[in-house]
C-alpha positions, 0 to 999 in steps of 0.5 A: 436411608431411602432416597427422597425427592425434592422440588424447588419451585419459583413463583412468577411473583418471585417467591421460592417454594421448596416442596416434598411430594406429599406437599409438606413445606420444607420451610417448616420441617427442615429449618428452625426459626432462626434459619428461616428468618436468615433465609428470608432476609437473604433472598428478600432483595433478590430479583427473579433472575437471582432467585432462579440462579440461587435455586439451581445453586442450592440444588447443586450443593445438596450432598449425597444420594438422598436428594434428587430432583423429580421431573415428574413432580414438577409443574408443566414446563413453562412456555418458551420464548424462542428468539432467532437471529439472522446476522451477516455482520453481527449487529442482529446477533448482538441485538438478539443476545441483549433481548434474550438477557432482557427477557430472562431478567423478566423471568421468561424462559428463552431459547436463543439461536442463530437461524443456522442452528435452527431446524426449519421444520421444527418451527411448527413446534414453537408457540412464541417467536421473535425474529431479529434479522438484517438484510444482506446486500440488495434484499438478500437474506443473511447467510445464516438465515437462508435455509429458514427463509427458503423453507418458509417461502416453500410449499413445504412450510406448515400452517402456523396457526398456534404461533405468535410472533414479532419481527425486528428488521435491521437495514440501511435506507441507502439500499433499495430493498430496505429491511427486505429480509425482515419484511419477507419473514413477516409476510411468510409467517403471516400467510402461514397463519401465525399471529403478530404480537406487535407490528414489525419494526424496521430500523436504519443503521443508527438503530439503537433507539428504535431497538430499545423501544421495541425491546421494552415493548415486546418483552412486556407483551410476551410476558403478559402472554406467557403469564396467561398461558402458564401455571403459577409455578415454573422452573426457569431454564437459563440457556447459555448465551456464551461469553462476550468481550468486556469491550463492545460496540457501545463500550469500545477499547481505546487501542493504540495505532502502532503501524500504518504502512502503504502496501501498494506500489508508488504508481498504483491507482490504489492506496491500500494500508496495512494497519497494526493495532496494539491490544496489549493488556486489553484481554481482547481475543478474536478468531480468524474470520472475525471483524474489527469494529472501528469508531472514527472521527470526521476530518476537521478540515471537512467539518470546517468546510461544511460549516462555512458552506452552511453559513454557520459558526460551528458554536451553535448549541444543538441536541443529538439524541438528548445530548447537548453539543456544539455543532462543530463537536457533533459534526466531528465526533457524532454525525455521519457526513461522509456517507449520504442517505437518500433521505438527506437528498429529499431534505435538502431538495425541500430546503433549497427548492433546487429544481434538479434536486427536486426532480432527483428526489422523486426518483428513489433509484436515482436519489440512491445512486446520487447519494452513493456518489456524493458526500453531504458537503457535495450536496450542500454546495450544489444547491445553497439553502438557509437552515438552522443548525438543529434542522441540519443535524436532525437530517443527518444520521449518527456515525456508525463504526466501520467493520474490517475483516481481520488480517491476522491470527492471534496465534501469530501476532498475539496482542495485536490485530491487523487490518488491510484498509483500502483508502476511499478517495475520489474527486468532486469538482476538483476537490478530493473527498475521502472515506471517513474511517479509511482516511482516519486510519490510513492518513489522519491518525498518527502512529501512537494515536488512539482508536476505539475498537471492538471485535465483531465475531463472525461465526459464519466465516470460520476455518474447518475444525478438522485441520486435514480439510482442504480450503479454497480461498477467493479474495481479490483486492482487500478481500485478501485480509481474512485469508492472511489470518487463515494462513497464519492460523493454519501454520500455527496449528500445523494443519495438514490440509491443502490450501488454495488461494485465488487473488486478483487486482489491477497490476502484478508489480503495484497491487500484489498485496502481501506478495512476499508472504504468499510466495513464502507460504508457497515455497514452504508448501503450506500454500498448495496453489496460488492463482493470480488474476491481474486485470490490467497486465494484458489487453484483455482483462482477467478476473478471479472468476476467469482463473476459476473457470481455467481450473474448473476440473481441479476445483470440482475434485477438491469440492468432492473430497470435502474442501471448504470454499470461501469468498471475501470482497466486493458484494455487488460484482465480484461475489456474484460473478464468482458464484456464477462461475462456481455454478457453471463449474459444478454443472459441467464437471458434476454433469448436473443441470444448472438448477442441480448445480445451484442446489449443490452449492446450496448444500455446501452452504448449509453444511457451512462448507461455502462461506462468504464475507462480502461487503 
């Protein structure tokens, strides 16, 4: 029997046509009246997305060589909507994935990619592009967005007159360069001739409402553009978006806190806790390098102090995002009161008319610095004012979950997840203030209590696939957490590659986190080298970057033989100082200029051999 081609076409109005090359309709030639009626009844209620899936399913069920798809007979390919995300902690990735699903549900052909998996030069081939990006630290691009960011800013970038685009930027108004990476992409694309579909939207940390509104608008606008650009028949291509956990930021898992143990010494200036959380029967899985998102409640004593200072009762009914709550309930479970946004300084200065606050609010940098060192209660106490409960909560941001680098491998701990949490504590006017999430996990939540959690996958911080590859880990303080997970993983997988750890803190006797474990790994040979920097154990302070310089020639030799390099910890000082040391090491021992050494490090990053988890 001669092979015959079959074409399954999906109309944009949702109707399926099954056609032969000679344009005979298979509904007439291959189905009797009852079969046709049954088919029409079955698919009558299908969405476009379900019809697309059904067409592929029916094609796959066809048996024998007599039916094949003829690419040459299919209508011209549908224009593709490309969605690129740049994400450091996972928020932008999550928004982009939800956006892709929303666009697919509208029948659009979507190509979703991390910017790290996108070749910058191929941007000249795109026609419709949506960018979802966060900003890392002080205006820097997320690690996975750096290559595209630099390319579009360079002289190599092509003209993009045929490209239509829109940008969604995620950021934090607590930082001076709010949403800077999104602003950069918008500026670069516009200057290259690309045309905006809609204006850029900049989102603060409580971004859900803004994202929802933008997503709904942009999908409608893109669909209108694509419908005008395509033929009436199109085959819908469904890219794989990857599996995700049942539990998410919006729908977290109610886990049990099984252990909270202080692991710094009695005389340490720090209180660092080893936290163990039970995930039994949750089905949650994670990889070494991932983070755990933790939802928390504010301290009831702090809430009571704040309500009393405001001269309110706490029983006032207020509205938060359309939900009716009592003021007390909202301050405990919904609103952020342990981190102050600069906008609140301006709000309270206006309400109190306090001269010092009014002057402060006019200086953005000063207001930002002040907000970073004072909680809401400190601001309110410094300048009394009369406000309604509703006006007050309208000036606050919603609580957002804190992300903690996971300090365990499931190959070792199975249905548990471990964290290394440094309690945030300081004194303000002889009053002890504590961080919201860290005090919740470390002090206020009793063992056996419930904590809502979810996994934030971090594909930008992964062990090399080849277990023979050497790794260099630099993680002072609580930055040690993911490297504990790395070592558990390397031990469980019997990886043969060398492992080198640089760790630092204040004192050896009080602050050597997981000391027994590291010494055990060193004794067994799993840990090849362990270099320590305790800043206060001698007159001259020593930090991890100093230890790096001391071992410069060996570090460069490891890099030359393919080592992967990791940094975890403080973004503002440590990470920058370590990078400067690495550039100096590469320049000296590679006999390169500073610019060439920076490019060497950049190439390591592009090859995913230099990865950072900094905060």
